[in-house]
MIVOVEX-518863 format. One record per residue (C-alpha): residue number from 1; x negated, y, z negated. Coordinates in steps of 0.1 Angstrom, whole numbers. Layout:
<nodes>
+-----+-------+-------+-------+
! pos !  east ! north !    up !
+-----+-------+-------+-------+
! NUM !     X !     Y !     Z !
...
+-----+-------+-------+-------+
</nodes>
This chain:
<nodes>
+-----+-------+-------+-------+
! pos !  east ! north !    up !
+-----+-------+-------+-------+
!   1 !  -277 !  -683 !  -833 !
!   2 !  -273 !  -688 !  -870 !
!   3 !  -290 !  -699 !  -903 !
!   4 !  -281 !  -735 !  -909 !
!   5 !  -276 !  -741 !  -946 !
!   6 !  -259 !  -775 !  -945 !
!   7 !  -289 !  -796 !  -936 !
!   8 !  -308 !  -811 !  -965 !
!   9 !  -342 !  -793 !  -969 !
!  10 !  -371 !  -817 !  -975 !
!  11 !  -383 !  -818 ! -1011 !
!  12 !  -418 !  -831 ! -1002 !
!  13 !  -445 !  -815 !  -981 !
!  14 !  -447 !  -844 !  -957 !
!  15 !  -446 !  -832 !  -921 !
!  16 !  -425 !  -862 !  -909 !
!  17 !  -396 !  -850 !  -930 !
!  18 !  -400 !  -814 !  -919 !
!  19 !  -401 !  -823 !  -883 !
!  20 !  -369 !  -843 !  -887 !
!  21 !  -355 !  -812 !  -904 !
!  22 !  -367 !  -790 !  -875 !
!  23 !  -349 !  -813 !  -850 !
!  24 !  -316 !  -810 !  -870 !
!  25 !  -320 !  -772 !  -871 !
!  26 !  -325 !  -770 !  -833 !
!  27 !  -295 !  -792 !  -827 !
!  28 !  -274 !  -769 !  -847 !
!  29 !  -287 !  -738 !  -829 !
!  30 !  -310 !  -725 !  -856 !
!  31 !  -342 !  -710 !  -841 !
!  32 !  -362 !  -720 !  -872 !
!  33 !  -365 !  -755 !  -858 !
!  34 !  -389 !  -744 !  -830 !
!  35 !  -409 !  -723 !  -855 !
!  36 !  -415 !  -753 !  -878 !
!  37 !  -427 !  -775 !  -849 !
!  38 !  -451 !  -747 !  -838 !
!  39 !  -464 !  -745 !  -874 !
!  40 !  -470 !  -782 !  -873 !
!  41 !  -490 !  -779 !  -841 !
!  42 !  -511 !  -750 !  -854 !
!  43 !  -518 !  -768 !  -887 !
!  44 !  -532 !  -798 !  -867 !
!  45 !  -555 !  -777 !  -845 !
!  46 !  -531 !  -769 !  -816 !
!  47 !  -505 !  -743 !  -809 !
!  48 !  -509 !  -705 !  -806 !
!  49 !  -507 !  -680 !  -835 !
!  50 !  -492 !  -653 !  -813 !
!  51 !  -465 !  -677 !  -800 !
!  52 !  -456 !  -687 !  -836 !
!  53 !  -454 !  -650 !  -846 !
!  54 !  -431 !  -643 !  -816 !
!  55 !  -408 !  -672 !  -825 !
!  56 !  -406 !  -660 !  -861 !
!  57 !  -398 !  -625 !  -847 !
!  58 !  -369 !  -642 !  -828 !
!  59 !  -359 !  -659 !  -861 !
!  60 !  -358 !  -625 !  -879 !
!  61 !  -337 !  -610 !  -851 !
!  62 !  -313 !  -639 !  -851 !
!  63 !  -309 !  -639 !  -888 !
!  64 !  -304 !  -601 !  -891 !
!  65 !  -337 !  -595 !  -909 !
!  66 !  -355 !  -574 !  -883 !
!  67 !  -340 !  -542 !  -897 !
!  68 !  -357 !  -549 !  -930 !
!  69 !  -390 !  -555 !  -912 !
!  70 !  -386 !  -523 !  -893 !
!  71 !  -380 !  -502 !  -924 !
!  72 !  -415 !  -512 !  -936 !
!  73 !  -407 !  -515 !  -973 !
!  74 !  -406 !  -553 !  -971 !
!  75 !  -436 !  -573 !  -960 !
!  76 !  -430 !  -610 !  -958 !
!  77 !  -445 !  -642 !  -944 !
!  78 !  -428 !  -674 !  -933 !
!  79 !  -435 !  -710 !  -939 !
!  80 !  -416 !  -740 !  -926 !
!  81 !  -385 !  -719 !  -917 !
!  82 !  -382 !  -700 !  -950 !
!  83 !  -397 !  -668 !  -963 !
!  84 !  -427 !  -679 !  -983 !
!  85 !  -441 !  -647 !  -998 !
!  86 !  -426 !  -612 ! -1000 !
!  87 !  -439 !  -578 ! -1012 !
!  88 !  -416 !  -548 ! -1016 !
!  89 !  -429 !  -512 ! -1019 !
!  90 !  -407 !  -484 ! -1008 !
!  91 !  -422 !  -464 !  -979 !
!  92 !  -414 !  -427 !  -973 !
!  93 !  -418 !  -427 !  -935 !
!  94 !  -385 !  -444 !  -928 !
!  95 !  -365 !  -427 !  -955 !
!  96 !  -345 !  -405 !  -930 !
!  97 !  -331 !  -436 !  -914 !
!  98 !  -325 !  -456 !  -946 !
!  99 !  -289 !  -446 !  -952 !
! 100 !  -278 !  -459 !  -918 !
! 101 !  -299 !  -491 !  -924 !
! 102 !  -283 !  -497 !  -957 !
! 103 !  -248 !  -492 !  -944 !
! 104 !  -255 !  -516 !  -915 !
! 105 !  -269 !  -542 !  -938 !
! 106 !  -241 !  -539 !  -963 !
! 107 !  -215 !  -543 !  -936 !
! 108 !  -227 !  -579 !  -932 !
! 109 !  -236 !  -585 !  -969 !
! 110 !  -217 !  -564 !  -995 !
! 111 !  -234 !  -562 ! -1028 !
! 112 !  -216 !  -576 ! -1059 !
! 113 !  -208 !  -554 ! -1088 !
! 114 !  -232 !  -555 ! -1117 !
! 115 !  -217 !  -560 ! -1152 !
! 116 !  -229 !  -526 ! -1166 !
! 117 !  -239 !  -504 ! -1136 !
! 118 !  -208 !  -511 ! -1115 !
! 119 !  -205 !  -508 ! -1078 !
! 120 !  -233 !  -498 ! -1054 !
! 121 !  -230 !  -462 ! -1041 !
! 122 !  -243 !  -460 ! -1005 !
! 123 !  -243 !  -422 ! -1007 !
! 124 !  -269 !  -421 ! -1034 !
! 125 !  -304 !  -422 ! -1019 !
! 126 !  -319 !  -435 ! -1052 !
! 127 !  -298 !  -467 ! -1048 !
! 128 !  -310 !  -475 ! -1014 !
! 129 !  -341 !  -492 ! -1027 !
! 130 !  -319 !  -515 ! -1048 !
! 131 !  -299 !  -524 ! -1017 !
! 132 !  -329 !  -533 !  -996 !
! 133 !  -342 !  -556 ! -1024 !
! 134 !  -308 !  -572 ! -1030 !
! 135 !  -302 !  -579 !  -993 !
! 136 !  -334 !  -599 !  -989 !
! 137 !  -331 !  -618 ! -1022 !
! 138 !  -295 !  -627 ! -1013 !
! 139 !  -304 !  -640 !  -979 !
! 140 !  -306 !  -678 !  -976 !
! 141 !  -339 !  -676 !  -958 !
! 142 !  -355 !  -664 !  -991 !
! 143 !  -344 !  -692 ! -1014 !
! 144 !  -377 !  -711 ! -1011 !
! 145 !  -399 !  -681 ! -1020 !
! 146 !  -432 !  -690 ! -1036 !
! 147 !  -445 !  -655 ! -1044 !
! 148 !  -427 !  -622 ! -1049 !
! 149 !  -439 !  -587 ! -1057 !
! 150 !  -414 !  -559 ! -1065 !
! 151 !  -432 !  -525 ! -1068 !
! 152 !  -403 !  -503 ! -1077 !
! 153 !  -398 !  -466 ! -1073 !
! 154 !  -362 !  -459 ! -1082 !
! 155 !  -364 !  -485 ! -1110 !
! 156 !  -336 !  -470 ! -1130 !
! 157 !  -313 !  -486 ! -1104 !
! 158 !  -334 !  -512 ! -1087 !
! 159 !  -348 !  -530 ! -1117 !
! 160 !  -314 !  -542 ! -1129 !
! 161 !  -302 !  -551 ! -1095 !
! 162 !  -334 !  -569 ! -1085 !
! 163 !  -332 !  -589 ! -1118 !
! 164 !  -295 !  -597 ! -1111 !
! 165 !  -302 !  -608 ! -1076 !
! 166 !  -329 !  -632 ! -1088 !
! 167 !  -306 !  -644 ! -1116 !
! 168 !  -277 !  -653 ! -1092 !
! 169 !  -294 !  -685 ! -1081 !
! 170 !  -322 !  -709 ! -1089 !
! 171 !  -356 !  -704 ! -1073 !
! 172 !  -372 !  -739 ! -1072 !
! 173 !  -406 !  -727 ! -1057 !
! 174 !  -411 !  -692 ! -1071 !
! 175 !  -444 !  -696 ! -1090 !
! 176 !  -457 !  -660 ! -1090 !
! 177 !  -438 !  -628 ! -1097 !
! 178 !  -448 !  -591 ! -1101 !
! 179 !  -421 !  -568 ! -1114 !
! 180 !  -425 !  -532 ! -1123 !
! 181 !  -434 !  -497 ! -1115 !
! 182 !  -468 !  -479 ! -1113 !
! 183 !  -478 !  -451 ! -1136 !
! 184 !  -510 !  -432 ! -1146 !
! 185 !  -503 !  -423 ! -1182 !
! 186 !  -478 !  -443 ! -1203 !
! 187 !  -444 !  -426 ! -1208 !
! 188 !  -451 !  -399 ! -1182 !
! 189 !  -421 !  -387 ! -1162 !
! 190 !  -416 !  -410 ! -1133 !
! 191 !  -408 !  -394 ! -1099 !
! 192 !  -379 !  -410 ! -1079 !
! 193 !  -377 !  -412 ! -1041 !
! 194 !  -358 !  -380 ! -1040 !
! 195 !  -382 !  -361 ! -1063 !
! 196 !  -360 !  -363 ! -1094 !
! 197 !  -376 !  -374 ! -1126 !
! 198 !  -370 !  -404 ! -1149 !
! 199 !  -380 !  -401 ! -1185 !
! 200 !  -391 !  -436 ! -1195 !
! 201 !  -387 !  -430 ! -1232 !
! 202 !  -349 !  -428 ! -1228 !
! 203 !  -351 !  -467 ! -1225 !
! 204 !  -368 !  -472 ! -1259 !
! 205 !  -347 !  -499 ! -1277 !
! 206 !  -324 !  -500 ! -1246 !
! 207 !  -342 !  -519 ! -1219 !
! 208 !  -338 !  -510 ! -1182 !
! 209 !  -327 !  -545 ! -1175 !
! 210 !  -297 !  -555 ! -1197 !
! 211 !  -302 !  -584 ! -1220 !
! 212 !  -276 !  -607 ! -1204 !
! 213 !  -292 !  -601 ! -1170 !
! 214 !  -327 !  -607 ! -1184 !
! 215 !  -317 !  -640 ! -1200 !
! 216 !  -302 !  -653 ! -1167 !
! 217 !  -333 !  -641 ! -1149 !
! 218 !  -357 !  -662 ! -1169 !
! 219 !  -334 !  -693 ! -1166 !
! 220 !  -334 !  -689 ! -1128 !
! 221 !  -371 !  -693 ! -1125 !
! 222 !  -380 !  -729 ! -1135 !
! 223 !  -412 !  -729 ! -1114 !
! 224 !  -426 !  -696 ! -1126 !
! 225 !  -461 !  -699 ! -1138 !
! 226 !  -477 !  -664 ! -1132 !
! 227 !  -458 !  -632 ! -1142 !
! 228 !  -470 !  -596 ! -1141 !
! 229 !  -450 !  -568 ! -1157 !
! 230 !  -459 !  -532 ! -1154 !
! 231 !  -441 !  -501 ! -1167 !
! 232 !  -422 !  -490 ! -1197 !
! 233 !  -393 !  -507 ! -1216 !
! 234 !  -382 !  -529 ! -1187 !
! 235 !  -371 !  -559 ! -1208 !
! 236 !  -363 !  -569 ! -1243 !
! 237 !  -384 !  -601 ! -1241 !
! 238 !  -398 !  -628 ! -1219 !
! 239 !  -382 !  -662 ! -1227 !
! 240 !  -398 !  -689 ! -1206 !
! 241 !  -410 !  -723 ! -1217 !
! 242 !  -434 !  -732 ! -1189 !
! 243 !  -449 !  -698 ! -1179 !
! 244 !  -487 !  -702 ! -1181 !
! 245 !  -502 !  -668 ! -1172 !
! 246 !  -488 !  -634 ! -1183 !
! 247 !  -502 !  -600 ! -1176 !
! 248 !  -486 !  -568 ! -1189 !
! 249 !  -495 !  -532 ! -1182 !
! 250 !  -478 !  -506 ! -1204 !
! 251 !  -452 !  -510 ! -1230 !
! 252 !  -430 !  -533 ! -1210 !
! 253 !  -408 !  -545 ! -1239 !
! 254 !  -380 !  -522 ! -1252 !
! 255 !  -392 !  -521 ! -1289 !
! 256 !  -428 !  -512 ! -1279 !
! 257 !  -442 !  -545 ! -1290 !
! 258 !  -470 !  -561 ! -1271 !
! 259 !  -469 !  -597 ! -1282 !
! 260 !  -434 !  -604 ! -1296 !
! 261 !  -421 !  -626 ! -1268 !
! 262 !  -413 !  -663 ! -1264 !
! 263 !  -436 !  -681 ! -1239 !
! 264 !  -451 !  -711 ! -1257 !
! 265 !  -466 !  -726 ! -1225 !
! 266 !  -490 !  -697 ! -1220 !
! 267 !  -526 !  -706 ! -1214 !
! 268 !  -537 !  -671 ! -1203 !
! 269 !  -526 !  -636 ! -1215 !
! 270 !  -538 !  -602 ! -1203 !
! 271 !  -526 !  -570 ! -1219 !
! 272 !  -535 !  -535 ! -1206 !
! 273 !  -523 !  -504 ! -1225 !
! 274 !  -539 !  -470 ! -1230 !
! 275 !  -531 !  -436 ! -1245 !
! 276 !  -496 !  -424 ! -1239 !
! 277 !  -486 !  -389 ! -1229 !
! 278 !  -486 !  -379 ! -1266 !
! 279 !  -523 !  -389 ! -1269 !
! 280 !  -514 !  -419 ! -1291 !
! 281 !  -526 !  -455 ! -1289 !
! 282 !  -510 !  -484 ! -1307 !
! 283 !  -522 !  -498 ! -1340 !
! 284 !  -543 !  -529 ! -1340 !
! 285 !  -518 !  -543 ! -1366 !
! 286 !  -499 !  -555 ! -1335 !
! 287 !  -527 !  -581 ! -1331 !
! 288 !  -514 !  -599 ! -1362 !
! 289 !  -485 !  -612 ! -1340 !
! 290 !  -510 !  -633 ! -1322 !
! 291 !  -506 !  -666 ! -1341 !
! 292 !  -512 !  -702 ! -1330 !
! 293 !  -477 !  -712 ! -1338 !
! 294 !  -463 !  -688 ! -1312 !
! 295 !  -490 !  -696 ! -1285 !
! 296 !  -501 !  -732 ! -1291 !
! 297 !  -516 !  -736 ! -1256 !
! 298 !  -533 !  -702 ! -1252 !
! 299 !  -570 !  -704 ! -1243 !
! 300 !  -578 !  -671 ! -1226 !
! 301 !  -569 !  -637 ! -1242 !
! 302 !  -580 !  -606 ! -1223 !
! 303 !  -576 !  -573 ! -1243 !
! 304 !  -605 !  -556 ! -1225 !
! 305 !  -581 !  -529 ! -1211 !
! 306 !  -561 !  -526 ! -1243 !
! 307 !  -568 !  -495 ! -1264 !
! 308 !  -560 !  -497 ! -1302 !
! 309 !  -565 !  -472 ! -1329 !
! 310 !  -595 !  -486 ! -1348 !
! 311 !  -590 !  -493 ! -1385 !
! 312 !  -619 !  -505 ! -1407 !
! 313 !  -636 !  -533 ! -1387 !
! 314 !  -611 !  -527 ! -1359 !
! 315 !  -598 !  -553 ! -1335 !
! 316 !  -627 !  -576 ! -1343 !
! 317 !  -616 !  -580 ! -1379 !
! 318 !  -579 !  -585 ! -1372 !
! 319 !  -587 !  -612 ! -1346 !
! 320 !  -612 !  -629 ! -1369 !
! 321 !  -583 !  -636 ! -1393 !
! 322 !  -560 !  -648 ! -1366 !
! 323 !  -549 !  -685 ! -1366 !
! 324 !  -551 !  -682 ! -1328 !
! 325 !  -589 !  -676 ! -1327 !
! 326 !  -601 !  -712 ! -1331 !
! 327 !  -582 !  -724 ! -1300 !
! 328 !  -595 !  -697 ! -1277 !
! 329 !  -621 !  -704 ! -1251 !
! 330 !  -623 !  -668 ! -1238 !
! 331 !  -617 !  -635 ! -1256 !
! 332 !  -621 !  -600 ! -1240 !
! 333 !  -620 !  -569 ! -1262 !
! 334 !  -624 !  -533 ! -1252 !
! 335 !  -648 !  -522 ! -1280 !
! 336 !  -665 !  -537 ! -1309 !
! 337 !  -663 !  -509 ! -1335 !
! 338 !  -669 !  -513 ! -1372 !
! 339 !  -668 !  -482 ! -1393 !
! 340 !  -681 !  -474 ! -1428 !
! 341 !  -650 !  -478 ! -1450 !
! 342 !  -667 !  -468 ! -1483 !
! 343 !  -656 !  -500 ! -1500 !
! 344 !  -690 !  -514 ! -1508 !
! 345 !  -690 !  -535 ! -1475 !
! 346 !  -714 !  -520 ! -1451 !
! 347 !  -705 !  -524 ! -1414 !
! 348 !  -735 !  -546 ! -1405 !
! 349 !  -725 !  -570 ! -1433 !
! 350 !  -690 !  -571 ! -1420 !
! 351 !  -703 !  -579 ! -1385 !
! 352 !  -727 !  -606 ! -1399 !
! 353 !  -699 !  -623 ! -1418 !
! 354 !  -673 !  -622 ! -1391 !
! 355 !  -695 !  -630 ! -1361 !
! 356 !  -697 !  -668 ! -1367 !
! 357 !  -660 !  -671 ! -1363 !
! 358 !  -664 !  -662 ! -1326 !
! 359 !  -694 !  -684 ! -1319 !
! 360 !  -673 !  -712 ! -1302 !
! 361 !  -659 !  -689 ! -1275 !
! 362 !  -670 !  -667 ! -1246 !
! 363 !  -667 !  -632 ! -1261 !
! 364 !  -667 !  -602 ! -1237 !
! 365 !  -670 !  -566 ! -1249 !
! 366 !  -660 !  -543 ! -1221 !
! 367 !  -669 !  -510 ! -1237 !
! 368 !  -687 !  -496 ! -1268 !
! 369 !  -705 !  -516 ! -1294 !
! 370 !  -706 !  -493 ! -1324 !
! 371 !  -717 !  -506 ! -1358 !
! 372 !  -718 !  -475 ! -1380 !
! 373 !  -751 !  -469 ! -1397 !
! 374 !  -767 !  -501 ! -1386 !
! 375 !  -802 !  -505 ! -1372 !
! 376 !  -804 !  -514 ! -1335 !
! 377 !  -826 !  -544 ! -1339 !
! 378 !  -803 !  -559 ! -1367 !
! 379 !  -772 !  -555 ! -1345 !
! 380 !  -790 !  -570 ! -1316 !
! 381 !  -799 !  -600 ! -1337 !
! 382 !  -763 !  -607 ! -1348 !
! 383 !  -750 !  -601 ! -1313 !
! 384 !  -775 !  -624 ! -1297 !
! 385 !  -761 !  -653 ! -1318 !
! 386 !  -728 !  -646 ! -1300 !
! 387 !  -744 !  -645 ! -1266 !
! 388 !  -732 !  -609 ! -1262 !
! 389 !  -764 !  -598 ! -1245 !
! 390 !  -751 !  -610 ! -1212 !
! 391 !  -715 !  -600 ! -1216 !
! 392 !  -715 !  -565 ! -1231 !
! 393 !  -715 !  -535 ! -1207 !
! 394 !  -750 !  -522 ! -1215 !
! 395 !  -744 !  -490 ! -1196 !
! 396 !  -716 !  -480 ! -1219 !
! 397 !  -726 !  -498 ! -1251 !
! 398 !  -734 !  -474 ! -1280 !
! 399 !  -751 !  -489 ! -1310 !
! 400 !  -756 !  -465 ! -1338 !
+-----+-------+-------+-------+
</nodes>
């Protein structure tokens, strides 16, 4: 049995076309044909879920994908004969067998050399994650992926190879992508699968994913609408014309910037960043990069998990001057803090003058409301005009 790649795949969702495709697959000896017909039955109230699962198990065995399933690091689902959604997260339990698995997989599908990193080394356990990712993304059954999550452990190898694997071909249905690695405190040493440590700050100004690979990656994802990036210094930039939702956690861009990227189609942006291992948070001057000319379609801006070093009237004042503000329908900020700056402008006056600029949108304050020296009732009066009574976290709010 084999994967048939020379029969035209339907471009619409109409079942009539897919059933004809299933017949062609079956005639060519591809077990996916039977699976597609069972899906059609199930979608129309018939068929058996267990039978469909068994047939897709046969498909995986026939296509050489069952070893990946057995390793446990990949979790994936099927739809109409193709892998529809896939999640990768390296598991420790099967690590002792992983070298043999990788060697077996690569015997059938050798990995291409990368422009900077060179050939894959099967004797290096920290490169096995990269191989498992590349094998699935290179398989023809994955080319209609709609959703992909890559939670990386040995990202010093696997981030570049995963990006290169995605960049090698077009992904016409891939709408949602998570790409990154977990961390507790920004820039903390990251532990590899073998217990070694990666120092994230070594990639400052020299992104983990090389620029030429990065550019090809964004070009290969024409259907991408939702992107989540997590980690430190993974990319130089995001360059995507039709991306609509972006969430970042950490300093994902190599220059440490939070907003200097090119995605003019964004309608929603979430940024999460806290103290780094040095106890430092970014300056709210970075917020000055949020301008309407760069984000003409942005309507929702969530900074409720973004810590900035307050300066004067803090984030509130910087955002009040932004050309982006009038177009926003939702704005989330972590704290509303206005300090006494000793320049003859008392904090309550600053709040009173700036508050009307936010009246048109849904403003959410996640943490403290701290207007230095102001009377509680006066602050409540100004905030009530913004509707903040129902949005602020009253358990944490601190009005001085």
